[in-house]
C-alpha positions, 0 to 999 in steps of 0.5 A: 499499499502506498500512503502519500500526503496529496500534492507530495513528493518522494513517494517510494517503492523497494527492488530486489536484485539478484545476480543470475549467476550466484541467485545471490543478492546484488549489492553494490550496484548504483544508478550508472550501472550500465544496463538498467532499466526501471518503470513503472506500470499502472494496472490496465495501463502501459509501461512508463520509464523511470529516470534514475538519478541522485535523488532517486535510488539508494542502495539500502542493503542486501540487494534492495534498493528504494526507488523513488517513484513521480507522483505521476505513477499514482494515478486515481483510477488505476487501484495497482502499481507494479514497478518493473525492471530489467538488467542483463544477468541479473533478475528484478524483483518487482514491487507491487503497491496497493494505490491508495491516496490519504488526504491528510489535513495540512495547511496549504495542502502541501504535505509539510511536516507530515511524518512518515515512519516505517516499523519492523521487527528488530532484535533487542537484548535483555537491556532493551538495546536494539542490535543491528544484523548488520553489527560486525560487533555482535556476536552470534551468542548475543543474537541468539539471546535477543528476542524479536520486536515491532519497532519504530524504524529510524529515520533522521529525519524524525527526530522522534524515531532515533533509536527505534523506539516502540511504537507506543513511546513513539507515539507518545513521543509525536502527542508531545510535538503536538502531533495527532495520529493520521494512520496506523498499519503494520508497516507504516505510521502516519503524524501530522501537526494538530 
């Protein structure tokens, strides 16, 4: 599901790229990788190329890449959007999004000040510290002694998300900063200033 403020930019999708020769995630690709081609395709429509640049391509690790999707991709009359791609020697696992335009009442309708954070499962030790799977200083024994908790994922642009707070704690911090809850589901929380 894609949730966005009306008139917003920065709609994102995640693709995963796998090396066909090794069946391993393709790490370290860049937007300048020769032959990479991506497009979006509204349900029942035709594929529209996505022009890659430094502002709409981000390696998020383990063969996964985040791309920004143009607002034009989110046509009101199309319920689904598919991200497609090709790259010689690789397989691109596309993202299919359920398209939802969620109107958020912000002065001027420009979406400024809206906080959209993602949630996910993280490993937490007995002291409540989040242990990152990619931290080379964490031993296997430490990882095995953790429990998995559903938390808010860090976003440097949203101060209350720093430190992987619990969902309850994040909502308390947002309320203290005079933000109201607009939407919550298994993967996303949206708050906006009141």
